[in-house]
C-alpha positions, 0 to 999 in steps of 0.5 A, a space after each residue: 637393431 640396425 648400427 650406424 656408424 658415427 665418428 665422434 672426437 673427445 675434447 678436454 676442457 672444462 666446459 662446453 664451448 657457448 655453441 655446443 650443446 652436448 649429446 649423450 651416447 652409447 658406444 659398442 664394439 664390434 661385438 655389440 658389447 658396450 665399449 669402455 671409455 677411453 680418456 686422455 689419462 689413458 693415451 700414453 705418453 713419451 714416458 710410457 712407451 717401451 721400444 720392446 724387441 728393439 735391435 739396430 737398424 740400417 743406415 737408411 732414410 726413415 719412411 712414413 711406414 716405418 714403426 717408431 722402433 724402425 725409425 729410431 734403429 735407422 736414426 741410431 744407425 746413422 748417428 753411429 755412421 756419423 761418429 764412425 766418419 769422424 774418428 776416421 783415421 788417415 792411415 797411409 797419409 803422405 804430403 803430395 809430391 806436386 802442388 795441384 789444386 783440390 778437386 771435387 772428386 778427391 778424398 778428404 784425405 788427398 785434399 788435406 795432403 794438396 793444402 799441406 803440399 801448397 802451405 810447404 810450397 810457400 814456407 819454402 824460401 
């Protein structure tokens, strides 16, 4: 017996479209055994997916080759890094000694120090 490989699309609708007619077919797995049909009820939803083996990832970009676990791990790492960055203390902060313009290369702490110095100079008569 010669096997013909065909790709089919299963649709979920109560009635056939007017221009379509049903075609019966038997499906077999690669070993020649009758295949078990998959219904739309068998397709997992988000509530069914378990992140077994999940570990926190690295702060890198999500790639189209990542598994769901790897992608979520990378997003979590980015969120954690952003949270840490928002809680940075200004340890060692001091107002700038001389007034100067904020530069693109300044750290946030240096920029604040320069701005505070300019404001302080304006407040001093």
